[in-house]
C-alpha positions in Angstrom: -168.4 -112.1 -5.4 -171.8 -111.5 -3.8 -170.5 -112.7 -0.5 -167.7 -110.1 -0.7 -170.2 -107.3 -1.4 -172.3 -108.3 1.5 -169.3 -108.1 3.8 -168.3 -104.7 2.4 -171.5 -103.0 3.3 -171.4 -103.6 7.0 -167.7 -102.8 7.0 -168.3 -99.4 5.3 -171.1 -98.7 7.7 -168.8 -99.4 10.6 -166.1 -97.1 9.2 -168.7 -94.3 8.8 -170.0 -94.8 12.3 -166.5 -94.6 13.7 -165.8 -91.5 11.8 -169.0 -89.8 12.9 -168.3 -90.9 16.5 -164.8 -89.4 16.3 -166.2 -86.1 15.0 -168.8 -86.0 17.7 -166.2 -86.8 20.4 -163.8 -84.1 19.1 -166.6 -81.5 18.9 -167.9 -82.4 22.4 -164.5 -81.9 24.0 -163.4 -78.9 22.0 -162.7 -75.9 24.1 -164.5 -72.7 23.1 -162.5 -69.5 22.7 -163.7 -66.1 21.5 -161.1 -63.9 19.7 -162.0 -60.3 19.1 -160.0 -58.5 16.4 -159.4 -54.8 16.1 -161.5 -53.8 13.1 -163.3 -55.1 10.1 -161.1 -57.4 7.8 -157.6 -56.3 6.8 -154.2 -57.8 6.4 -153.2 -58.3 10.0 -156.2 -60.7 10.4 -154.7 -63.2 8.0 -153.2 -65.5 10.6 -156.6 -66.0 12.3 -158.6 -66.6 9.2 -156.1 -68.9 7.6 -155.8 -71.1 10.7 -159.6 -71.3 10.8 -159.9 -72.2 7.1 -157.1 -74.8 7.4 -158.9 -76.5 10.2 -155.9 -76.1 12.5 -158.0 -74.8 15.4 -160.3 -77.8 15.3 -157.4 -80.2 14.9 -156.1 -78.9 18.2 -159.4 -79.3 19.9 -160.4 -75.6 19.8 -163.7 -74.1 18.8 -162.6 -70.5 17.9 -165.1 -67.7 17.4 -163.4 -64.9 15.5 -165.2 -61.6 15.9 -164.5 -58.3 14.1 -163.9 -55.3 16.3 -164.6 -51.6 16.5 -161.1 -50.4 17.2 -158.1 -51.5 19.4 -159.3 -49.5 22.4 -162.8 -50.9 22.2 -161.5 -54.4 22.0 -159.2 -53.8 24.9 -162.1 -52.6 27.0 -164.3 -55.6 26.1 -161.6 -58.2 26.8 -160.6 -56.4 30.0 -164.2 -56.5 31.3 -164.5 -60.2 30.5 -166.5 -59.9 27.4 -164.4 -62.3 25.4 -161.3 -64.5 25.9 -158.7 -63.0 23.6 -158.1 -59.7 21.8 -155.8 -59.2 18.8 -154.8 -55.5 19.3 -152.0 -53.0 19.3 -150.0 -53.7 22.5 -149.0 -50.1 23.2 -152.6 -49.2 24.1 -152.9 -52.5 26.0 -150.0 -51.3 28.3 -151.7 -48.0 28.9 -155.0 -49.8 29.8 -153.1 -52.0 32.2 -151.6 -48.9 33.8 -155.2 -47.7 34.4 -156.1 -50.9 36.3 -157.3 -53.3 33.6 -155.8 -56.7 34.4 -154.7 -57.7 30.9 -151.4 -58.9 29.5 -149.9 -59.9 26.1 -149.0 -63.5 25.5 -147.8 -63.1 21.9 -146.5 -60.1 20.0 -146.6 -60.3 16.2 -145.7 -56.8 15.1 -142.6 -56.2 17.2 -141.2 -53.1 15.4 -143.2 -49.8 15.7 -145.5 -49.5 12.7 -146.6 -45.9 13.3 -145.5 -43.7 10.4 -146.2 -40.5 8.5 -147.0 -41.4 4.9 -145.8 -38.8 2.4 -145.9 -38.7 -1.4 -143.4 -41.1 -3.0 -142.5 -38.6 -5.6 -141.9 -35.8 -3.1 -138.7 -34.6 -1.5 -140.1 -35.4 2.0 -137.9 -38.1 3.5 -137.2 -37.0 7.1 -139.0 -35.5 10.0 -137.2 -32.2 9.3 -138.7 -32.1 5.8 -142.2 -31.9 7.4 -141.6 -28.3 8.5 -144.3 -26.1 7.1 -146.3 -29.0 5.8 -149.8 -30.3 6.6 -150.7 -33.6 8.0 -153.9 -35.5 9.0 -154.7 -37.7 12.0 -157.6 -38.5 14.3 -157.9 -37.8 17.9 -158.2 -41.4 19.2 -155.3 -42.6 17.0 -152.5 -44.6 18.7 -150.3 -41.9 17.1 -151.7 -39.0 19.2 -149.6 -39.4 22.4 -146.3 -39.8 20.5 -146.5 -36.9 18.0 -144.6 -34.5 20.1 -141.8 -37.0 20.8 -141.5 -38.0 17.2 -141.2 -34.4 16.0 -138.9 -33.4 18.8 -136.6 -36.3 18.1 -136.5 -35.1 14.5 -135.7 -31.5 15.4 -139.2 -30.0 15.0 -141.7 -28.4 17.3 -145.4 -29.3 17.2 -146.3 -26.0 15.6 -143.8 -26.7 12.7 -146.1 -29.5 11.3 -149.8 -28.5 11.0 -151.8 -31.6 11.9 -155.5 -31.6 11.5 -157.6 -34.0 13.5 -160.4 -35.4 11.4 -162.8 -38.4 11.4 -160.9 -41.6 10.6 -162.9 -42.2 7.5 -161.8 -38.8 6.0 -158.1 -39.4 6.4 -157.3 -41.3 3.3 -159.4 -39.1 1.1 -157.7 -36.0 2.5 -154.3 -37.4 1.6 -155.3 -38.9 -1.7 -156.8 -35.6 -2.9 -153.7 -33.7 -2.1 -155.3 -31.6 0.7 -152.5 -32.6 3.0 -148.8 -33.6 2.7 -148.8 -36.4 5.3 -151.0 -39.1 6.6 -150.3 -40.3 10.2 -151.3 -43.9 10.3 -149.9 -47.5 10.6 -147.5 -47.9 7.7 -148.4 -51.5 6.5 -152.1 -50.6 6.6 -151.9 -47.3 4.8 -149.2 -47.8 2.1 -151.2 -50.3 0.1 -154.4 -48.4 0.6 -153.1 -45.2 -1.1 -150.9 -47.0 -3.7 -153.4 -46.5 -6.5 -154.5 -43.0 -5.7 -151.3 -41.3 -4.4 -148.3 -43.6 -3.9 -146.5 -43.0 -0.6 -143.3 -43.7 1.3 -143.2 -44.0 5.1 -141.3 -41.8 7.6 -141.2 -44.4 10.4 -141.6 -43.5 14.1 -139.2 -46.4 14.9 -136.4 -44.4 13.2 -137.0 -41.5 15.5 -137.0 -43.2 18.9 -140.6 -44.0 19.3 -140.9 -47.6 20.4 -144.5 -48.7 20.1 -145.3 -52.5 20.3 -148.0 -53.1 17.9 -150.3 -56.1 17.1 -150.4 -59.1 19.3 -152.6 -61.3 21.5 -153.9 -60.2 24.9 -156.1 -61.8 27.6 -157.1 -61.1 31.2 -154.7 -62.5 33.8 -157.4 -64.9 35.1 -157.9 -66.2 31.6 -154.2 -66.8 31.2 -154.5 -69.1 34.2 -157.9 -70.7 33.7 -157.5 -71.3 30.0 -153.8 -71.6 29.8 -153.7 -74.7 27.6 -156.2 -73.4 25.1 -154.5 -70.0 24.8 -151.1 -71.8 24.3 -152.6 -73.8 21.5 -154.1 -70.7 19.9 -150.8 -68.8 20.1 -148.7 -71.7 18.7 -151.2 -72.2 15.9 -150.8 -68.5 15.1 -147.1 -68.8 15.1 -147.5 -71.6 12.6 -149.9 -69.6 10.5 -147.7 -66.5 10.2 -144.6 -68.6 9.4 -146.7 -70.4 6.7 -148.0 -67.1 5.3 -144.6 -65.5 5.0 -143.2 -68.6 3.4 -144.9 -67.9 0.1 -148.6 -68.3 0.9 -149.8 -64.7 1.1 -152.4 -65.4 -1.7 -153.8 -68.3 0.3 -154.1 -66.0 3.4 -156.0 -63.4 1.3 -158.3 -66.1 0.0 -159.0 -67.3 3.6 -160.1 -63.7 4.6 -162.4 -63.6 1.6 -164.0 -66.9 2.5 -164.4 -65.9 6.2 -165.9 -62.5 5.4 -167.6 -62.8 2.0 -169.8 -59.8 2.7 -166.8 -57.5 3.3 -165.7 -55.0 0.6 -162.0 -55.0 0.1 -159.3 -55.2 -2.6 -157.3 -58.4 -2.7 -154.3 -56.3 -3.9 -154.6 -54.1 -0.9 -154.9 -57.1 1.5 -151.8 -58.7 -0.2 -149.9 -55.5 0.1 -150.8 -55.1 3.8 -149.6 -58.6 4.6 -146.4 -58.3 2.6 -145.7 -54.8 4.1 -145.9 -56.3 7.6 -143.1 -58.8 7.0 -140.3 -56.4 8.1 -142.3 -55.3 11.2 -142.5 -58.8 12.6 -138.8 -58.7 13.5 -136.6 -56.4 15.6 -132.8 -56.7 16.0 -133.4 -58.4 19.4 -136.0 -60.9 18.0 -134.5 -61.8 14.7 -133.5 -65.3 15.8 -136.6 -66.0 17.7 -139.9 -67.5 16.6 -142.8 -65.2 15.6 -144.7 -63.9 18.6 -141.7 -64.0 21.0 -141.3 -60.7 22.8 -138.0 -59.1 23.9 -137.6 -57.8 27.4 -135.3 -55.0 26.1 -137.8 -54.0 23.4 -140.4 -53.7 26.1 -138.1 -51.7 28.2 -137.6 -49.2 25.3 -141.4 -49.1 24.9 -141.9 -48.3 28.6 -139.4 -45.5 28.3 -141.4 -44.1 25.3 -144.7 -44.4 27.0 -143.4 -42.9 30.3 -142.0 -39.9 28.4 -145.4 -39.4 26.9 -146.9 -39.5 30.4 -148.9 -42.7 29.8 -147.3 -45.0 32.3 -144.9 -44.9 35.3 -141.2 -45.1 34.6 -140.9 -47.7 37.3 -142.9 -50.3 35.3 -141.1 -53.5 34.4 -141.4 -55.4 31.1 -142.7 -58.6 32.8 -145.8 -56.7 33.9 -146.9 -56.4 30.3 -146.1 -59.7 28.6 -145.2 -63.4 28.9 -143.6 -65.7 26.4 -144.6 -68.8 28.4 -147.4 -69.9 26.1 -145.4 -69.8 22.8 -143.5 -72.5 20.9 -139.8 -71.8 21.7 
C-alpha cells in the first residue's frame, strides 16, 4: 500500500506540471483583442460578457479586453483611429463615418431590424405616426434618431412642425417621459421599453414600420485589422454567434448574471437587463435573414439602409452594400 502511495505522489505532480504547462502555453500564444462597447452595461452587451464568463474566448486562444464606451459615435472614432481592434456599435452611424473617410467595416450584424422607435404610453390611443400630431416628444441632438425624424414623420403623413420634439440632455429624457411632461420618447425600443416599464409603461411606434431602414448593433473593425487579425476576428464573431444563440435558447438569466459578474460596480436592475435582452429577440431577424445564422447581413437589407441614409443626405446614393459589410468571418 505504501509503495502505491509513493508512486501516486510523483504521478500527481506530473499531472499538475502538465496542466500548468498547458495553461502557460495557451496564455502565451493567446492573441490579444480589445473590444470597445457603446456605453456602460446594458442588455446588448450580454453576448460579450457571457462568452467571457464561460471561458469561450480563452478556449479559442483569445485574450479579449472588453471596454465600456461613451457612445456609439465615440467608439466609432476610437476604432477608426486605431485605438482598439473591435467596436460593438450601431451600424448606421458606422456607415456614415465610412462615408466621411474612416476606413471601417462591419463583420457581424446582430440587430438587423431597425430598433429606432417613439415610445408612447401603453394606455394611450397613440398607435401610429399620425396619432403624434399635436403631441410632444423628447430626443437628444446626437441621437441616431436625429437624421431620420423628418423621413419617419413624412412617411406617416406628418410634417416636422406637427410633432413638437424637444432636444434635451440624454440623462433627462427618461425622466421627462416618466413624469408625463412629454407624450413620446425617441429612443431605441429594446433599450427604452424595459427602462420605463415600472414608471410609465410604453408601446413602441417603430421606425421600421415607416420605411426607415437603420442597421443597428454589430461588430466593426478597421479594414487593415480585418486583414491583419482576420483569424482572431473570425473566432470572436463566431463565438458571439454561439453566445447569442445560447442566450435566446432559454439562458437570458445566465447572460444577466454574466453582466453582473463582469461589472459588479455598475448600478442596474436585473429586470431591466432581462427585459432589454428579451426585447431584442425580434430585432435580430429580418424577413431576408430569418433562415440565416445570427450576425449574417443581407445585401438587400443594406441596400434599403443605403436608400434611407442617402435620402437623409448622409451618404451617396451610388454606394454599394459590399462597401459597408462582410459575412466572410462568420459561421455559415
